Wavefront OBJ file of the C-alpha trace (Angstrom):
o trace
v 11.931 -13.272 11.366
v 8.644 -12.922 9.483
v 7.417 -9.319 9.365
v 3.993 -10.600 10.378
v 5.403 -11.658 13.750
v 7.087 -8.341 14.495
v 6.575 -7.657 18.235
v 4.251 -4.668 17.890
v 2.814 -4.127 21.372
v 3.863 -7.295 23.202
v 5.870 -10.489 22.894
v 8.925 -12.330 24.182
v 12.087 -10.437 23.334
v 15.829 -10.980 23.779
v 17.589 -7.614 23.785
v 21.222 -6.926 22.981
v 23.213 -3.694 22.809
v 26.721 -2.306 22.984
v 28.405 1.035 23.608
v 25.545 2.544 25.614
v 26.383 5.287 28.106
v 26.850 4.550 31.805
v 26.535 8.124 33.077
v 23.617 8.897 35.400
v 22.221 12.390 35.800
v 19.076 14.464 36.226
v 16.386 15.716 33.879
v 13.486 18.125 34.121
v 10.054 16.654 34.801
v 6.628 18.181 34.321
v 2.942 17.689 35.081
v -0.381 18.716 33.597
v -2.227 21.416 35.582
v -5.926 20.772 34.864
v -7.512 22.817 37.663
v -6.088 26.131 36.455
v -7.707 25.566 33.049
v -11.041 24.184 34.274
v -13.242 27.255 33.961
v -16.378 28.342 32.154
v -14.427 31.099 30.389
v -11.823 28.683 29.007
v -14.417 26.203 27.738
v -16.640 28.980 26.368
v -13.751 30.389 24.318
v -13.015 26.966 22.820
v -16.711 26.321 22.139
v -17.028 29.684 20.395
v -14.030 28.915 18.189
v -15.767 25.673 17.212
v -19.004 27.472 16.380
v -20.964 26.427 19.464
v -22.914 29.105 21.337
v -23.874 29.306 24.976
v -24.623 27.848 27.402
v -21.571 25.998 28.710
v -22.487 23.779 31.649
v -20.663 21.688 34.239
v -22.602 18.473 34.703
v -22.061 14.746 35.116
v -18.336 15.203 35.742
v -17.548 17.257 32.643
v -17.978 20.589 30.905
v -20.422 20.379 28.003
v -21.587 22.700 25.243
v -24.158 21.873 22.591
v -26.448 18.819 22.503
v -24.746 15.611 23.566
v -26.909 13.269 21.478
v -24.885 13.553 18.257
v -27.536 15.606 16.480
v -25.554 18.855 16.261
v -22.079 20.271 16.989
v -21.073 19.432 20.554
v -18.109 19.806 22.901
v -17.285 17.690 25.940
v -14.414 18.413 28.351
v -13.580 15.670 30.871
v -12.447 16.560 34.382
v -9.429 14.276 34.043
v -5.736 14.873 34.627
v -5.250 16.619 31.290
v -8.686 18.227 30.948
v -9.214 16.275 27.735
v -11.788 17.594 25.284
v -13.639 16.085 22.338
v -15.623 17.932 19.655
v -17.764 16.580 16.853
v -19.864 18.222 14.169
v -22.207 15.818 12.354
v -23.472 18.663 10.182
v -20.242 18.771 8.134
v -19.306 15.076 8.363
v -19.157 13.843 4.734
v -19.524 10.235 5.892
v -22.757 10.846 7.808
v -25.964 10.585 5.789
v -29.626 10.869 6.676
v -31.670 7.787 7.362
v -30.393 4.583 5.772
v -28.717 6.278 2.847
v -25.275 5.045 1.858
v -22.680 7.810 2.004
v -20.589 8.284 -1.107
v -18.628 11.500 -0.488
v -17.507 13.270 -3.642
v -15.876 16.338 -2.112
v -12.123 16.849 -2.040
v -10.227 17.102 1.255
v -9.076 20.556 2.377
v -5.489 21.634 1.907
v -2.752 21.011 4.440
v -2.570 24.744 5.164
v -6.314 24.875 5.838
v -6.290 21.932 8.275
v -3.210 23.088 10.154
v -4.558 26.654 10.165
v -7.791 25.454 11.762
v -5.823 23.591 14.422
v -3.689 26.651 15.119
v -6.857 28.710 15.605
v -8.160 26.218 18.188
v -4.898 26.396 20.122
v -5.065 30.191 20.186
v -8.704 30.109 21.329
v -7.664 27.875 24.230
v -4.863 30.251 25.219
v -2.032 28.104 23.867
v 0.904 29.328 21.793
v 1.076 27.496 18.426
v 4.803 28.276 18.278
v 5.327 25.697 21.048
v 3.810 22.907 18.924
v 5.001 20.869 15.954
v 2.379 20.281 13.251
v 1.797 17.437 10.820
v -1.020 16.647 8.407
v -2.067 13.696 6.319
v -4.913 12.515 4.127
v -5.838 8.940 3.250
v -6.250 8.051 -0.400
v -9.821 8.649 -1.504
v -10.832 10.345 1.749
v -12.846 13.607 1.679
v -11.289 14.675 4.975
v -7.791 15.641 6.117
v -6.229 15.040 9.533
v -3.923 17.482 11.320
v -1.971 16.949 14.532
v -0.087 19.276 16.878
v 2.380 17.866 19.421
v 3.621 20.194 22.206
v 7.380 20.646 22.442
v 9.204 21.400 25.701
v 12.970 21.961 25.836
v 13.260 20.482 22.366
v 11.358 17.325 23.369
v 8.058 16.456 21.728
v 5.399 15.254 24.174
v 3.308 12.180 23.443
v -0.036 13.878 24.151
v -1.167 16.234 21.392
v -4.092 17.953 19.700
v -5.686 16.675 16.509
v -8.582 17.360 14.208
v -10.305 15.972 11.151
v -11.440 18.544 8.621
v -13.760 18.350 5.629
v -14.508 20.830 2.874
v -17.250 22.453 4.989
v -15.356 22.661 8.288
v -13.970 20.753 11.263
v -15.604 17.343 11.639
v -13.961 16.403 14.950
v -11.198 17.580 17.264
v -9.567 16.545 20.523
v -6.759 17.628 22.807
v -5.761 18.600 26.340
v -6.727 22.001 27.734
v -4.448 21.721 30.782
v -1.124 23.557 30.704
v 2.124 21.728 31.425
v 4.034 23.002 34.470
v 7.576 22.229 35.674
v 8.074 19.834 38.617
v 11.815 20.210 39.004
v 14.729 17.883 38.319
v 14.378 14.113 38.687
v 17.313 11.674 38.902
v 17.621 9.432 35.842
v 19.401 6.160 35.242
v 22.101 5.694 32.608
v 21.424 4.499 29.068
v 22.830 1.091 30.024
v 20.548 0.735 33.055
v 17.616 1.930 30.995
v 18.443 -0.745 28.423
v 18.495 -3.379 31.155
v 14.974 -2.297 32.139
v 13.750 -3.522 28.752
v 14.191 -7.064 30.106
v 12.825 -6.225 33.579
v 9.132 -7.256 33.886
v 8.554 -4.322 36.257
v 9.073 -1.913 33.367
v 7.592 -3.932 30.495
v 9.526 -2.315 27.648
v 7.413 -2.319 24.503
v 7.870 -1.063 20.942
v 6.235 2.289 20.259
v 6.890 2.654 16.515
v 6.615 -0.067 13.899
v 9.607 0.224 11.528
v 8.644 1.781 8.200
v 10.387 -1.056 6.362
v 8.085 -3.580 8.007
v 4.925 -1.488 8.313
v 3.627 -1.987 4.772
v 4.521 -5.662 4.827
v 2.799 -6.184 8.167
v -0.407 -4.691 6.802
v -0.561 -7.157 3.920
v -2.406 -10.420 4.430
v -1.675 -13.722 2.746
v -4.502 -15.319 0.811
v -6.390 -17.682 3.096
v -6.742 -21.244 1.884
v -9.552 -23.241 3.449
v -8.213 -26.366 5.232
v -9.438 -29.780 4.163
v -8.578 -31.433 7.492
v -7.463 -30.437 11.025
v -3.755 -30.227 12.009
v -1.850 -33.452 12.509
v -1.664 -34.827 16.042
v 1.660 -33.848 17.705
v 4.075 -36.736 18.165
v 6.126 -37.589 21.244
v 9.122 -35.305 21.607
v 7.559 -32.396 19.698
v 9.239 -29.150 20.711
v 7.068 -26.526 22.411
v 6.848 -23.451 20.199
v 8.135 -20.482 22.209
v 9.191 -17.776 19.727
v 11.610 -15.165 21.031
v 12.330 -12.023 19.033
v 15.985 -10.984 18.894
v 16.177 -7.188 19.238
v 19.474 -5.366 18.740
v 19.434 -1.876 20.275
v 21.655 0.539 18.342
v 20.969 3.953 19.937
v 19.313 5.678 22.887
v 17.748 9.110 23.370
v 16.445 10.653 26.566
v 13.018 12.220 26.142
v 9.708 12.609 27.967
v 6.667 10.374 28.439
v 3.264 10.831 30.083
v 2.576 8.809 33.216
v -0.924 8.596 34.712
v -1.084 8.559 38.513
v -3.596 6.602 40.660
v -5.515 9.814 41.461
v -5.923 10.643 37.767
v -3.225 13.321 37.614
v -0.637 13.139 34.824
v 3.135 13.497 35.091
v 5.499 14.057 32.146
v 8.730 12.358 33.147
v 12.080 11.366 31.611
v 12.013 8.225 29.466
v 14.467 6.572 27.112
v 13.600 5.866 23.496
v 15.796 3.010 22.244
v 16.065 2.433 18.499
v 16.662 -1.097 17.243
v 18.470 -2.274 14.124
v 15.189 -2.547 12.213
v 14.280 1.084 12.940
v 11.742 0.301 15.654
v 11.557 2.363 18.845
v 11.273 0.933 22.355
v 10.332 3.178 25.275
v 11.148 2.683 28.950
v 10.941 4.913 32.029
v 14.270 6.609 32.863
v 13.466 7.848 36.391
v 15.771 6.432 39.072
v 14.176 3.884 41.440
v 14.388 6.192 44.468
v 11.641 8.263 42.817
v 9.430 5.316 41.854
v 6.526 4.054 43.978
v 6.151 0.326 43.283
v 3.201 -0.137 45.609
v 0.085 -1.696 44.008
v -3.111 0.316 44.155
l 1 2 3 4 5 6 7 8 9 10 11 12 13 14 15 16 17 18 19 20 21 22 23 24 25 26 27 28 29 30 31 32 33 34 35 36 37 38 39 40 41 42 43 44 45 46 47 48 49 50 51 52 53 54 55 56 57 58 59 60 61 62 63 64 65 66 67 68 69 70 71 72 73 74 75 76 77 78 79 80 81 82 83 84 85 86 87 88 89 90 91 92 93 94 95 96 97 98 99 100 101 102 103 104 105 106 107 108 109 110 111 112 113 114 115 116 117 118 119 120 121 122 123 124 125 126 127 128 129 130 131 132 133 134 135 136 137 138 139 140 141 142 143 144 145 146 147 148 149 150 151 152 153 154 155 156 157 158 159 160 161 162 163 164 165 166 167 168 169 170 171 172 173 174 175 176 177 178 179 180 181 182 183 184 185 186 187 188 189 190 191 192 193 194 195 196 197 198 199 200 201 202 203 204 205 206 207 208 209 210 211 212 213 214 215 216 217 218 219 220 221 222 223 224 225 226 227 228 229 230 231 232 233 234 235 236 237 238 239 240 241 242 243 244 245 246 247 248 249 250 251 252 253 254 255 256 257 258 259 260 261 262 263 264 265 266 267 268 269 270 271 272 273 274 275 276 277 278 279 280 281 282 283 284 285 286 287 288 289 290 291 292 293 294 295 296 297 298 299
């Protein structure tokens, strides 16, 4: 199979697997608790840590601090199921220039310790414990900024919703995350690894790859040189087969973890989900909650 046709996000797939477990069980589920964190004090503390002074206001369905026209540092906190926030500071953005000037940043990106340290400080300002997060940092070649990310960890499982920031030599350029705490919902019944695997081929669950294999990632990003055609394609002849590519995916392992699930009312659950790894190193995610706890009604 050509790496350029790797099913990243969608496609027709034929799954196979062997030696998966058949034992059902239960697993802890969680939910985000946005209302307990939606307060002027909480947003003010975060704004202060980001260098934004008062006032903090609740208007147009969100908490805001600073001008919202992109002219100065600003913070916006949505009243959604995770109390998601976004911060930007154009004053330290090395890519942003005045007028029609072309930006050519010459500064070096901050160190990994500096970026992760800044992210830790934001977590503390929001009342979160950095010890419950796992941190990573990266910088793109030639970039004057460095990115840092913090993923919350519960019972040894890393959640898919995290905090992140971009930092330049002069400070934090942008940041985002979820202010809502995660609270326990109790135990949910879960299907076996084998039944979870079978859901990959069930259109109700729409199993999709979540991680492009490292071996294919660099290849998939390369593009072949385009050659301009001199004439259109030949007319198909009678009996031409209909192209219907199907990707053969061999599942080699399964791990029970957690995944965020948005509800119709905007609230967010964090429920058991299987992560299946295929022979190419790709990861496929599917809900593990037993059908008795699933509401299939359309909304």
